[in-house]
C-alpha positions in Angstrom: -20.4 -6.9 21.1 -20.6 -8.4 17.2 -17.7 -7.1 15.1 -15.5 -8.3 12.4 -12.0 -8.3 12.7 -9.8 -5.3 10.8 -12.1 -4.0 8.7 -11.7 -1.1 6.8 -13.2 1.8 8.9 -15.1 4.5 6.4 -13.6 7.7 6.7 -14.9 9.9 10.0 -15.7 12.3 7.5 -18.0 9.6 5.5 -19.8 9.2 8.5 -24.2 11.0 8.3 -23.9 13.8 10.6 -25.1 13.5 14.4 -27.4 16.2 16.3 -27.6 16.7 19.6 -31.1 14.9 19.8 -29.3 11.4 19.0 -29.0 8.9 21.1 -25.6 7.0 20.4 -24.3 3.3 21.7 -21.4 2.0 23.0 -21.9 0.0 20.2 -20.9 3.8 17.6 -18.3 4.8 20.0 -16.6 1.6 19.5 -16.8 2.2 15.9 -16.0 5.5 16.3 -12.6 4.5 18.3 -11.9 1.9 15.0 -12.1 5.0 12.5 -10.2 7.4 14.1 -7.5 4.6 15.2 -7.4 3.9 11.0 -7.2 7.1 10.3 -4.2 8.0 13.0 -1.9 4.7 12.0 -2.6 5.3 8.2 -1.8 9.4 8.7 2.0 7.0 10.7 2.5 5.4 7.2 3.8 8.5 5.7 6.0 9.5 8.2 7.8 5.6 9.3 11.3 5.5 8.0 11.5 9.7 7.7 14.1 10.7 10.1 13.4 13.2 12.4 17.4 14.8 12.6 19.3 17.1 10.6 22.4 15.6 10.5 22.8 11.5 9.4 25.6 10.0 9.9 26.8 7.2 6.7 25.3 3.5 8.1 22.0 6.2 8.3 21.8 7.5 5.2 22.7 4.4 3.0 20.5 2.8 4.5 18.2 5.2 3.6 19.7 5.0 0.0 20.1 1.4 -0.4 23.2 2.1 -1.4 26.6 0.4 -0.7 29.8 2.0 1.1 31.5 2.8 -2.2 28.5 4.2 -4.1 28.2 6.4 -1.2 31.7 7.2 -0.7 31.9 8.1 -4.9 28.5 10.8 -4.3 30.5 12.4 -1.5 33.9 12.0 -3.2 32.5 14.3 -6.6 30.6 16.6 -5.4 27.3 15.3 -5.7 25.8 14.6 -2.0 27.8 17.6 0.5 29.5 16.4 3.8 30.6 17.3 6.6 33.3 15.5 8.3 34.1 15.7 12.2 37.0 14.1 13.4 36.9 10.3 11.9 32.6 10.8 11.7 31.4 11.9 8.3 27.7 13.4 8.6 25.7 14.4 5.7 22.7 17.0 6.5 19.1 15.6 5.2 18.0 18.7 4.0 20.8 18.2 0.8 20.0 14.4 1.0 16.6 15.0 -0.6 17.5 18.3 -2.7 20.1 15.6 -4.4 17.0 13.2 -5.0 14.8 15.9 -5.7 16.4 17.2 -8.0 17.7 13.9 -10.1 14.1 13.0 -9.9 12.9 12.0 -13.6 10.6 14.6 -15.2 8.3 12.0 -16.4 7.4 11.2 -13.0 6.9 15.8 -11.6 3.0 15.9 -11.8 1.4 18.8 -13.6 
């Protein structure tokens, strides 16, 4: 089979309709597989880096927000970023982090 390496496949929805009296070839199935995998990879890229936990530790929050430990402490101390401390570990609710980020969003960036 002569297939170019890593071509950007068309969307599955952009293909012509296939009727039951048409024949499917191995090449058709291979092309469908490539398109399907490409679209799955595109969907997964949207979720890369987004934690799937409810509570995050300080180092996880610093990594997501790309801030220093001092900046995180300031945000916690002035009440900008709510937290919960259990023992010596500080936890942050991921929903609160997202809410704070949305509330601080520049109005010029908001879609109409």
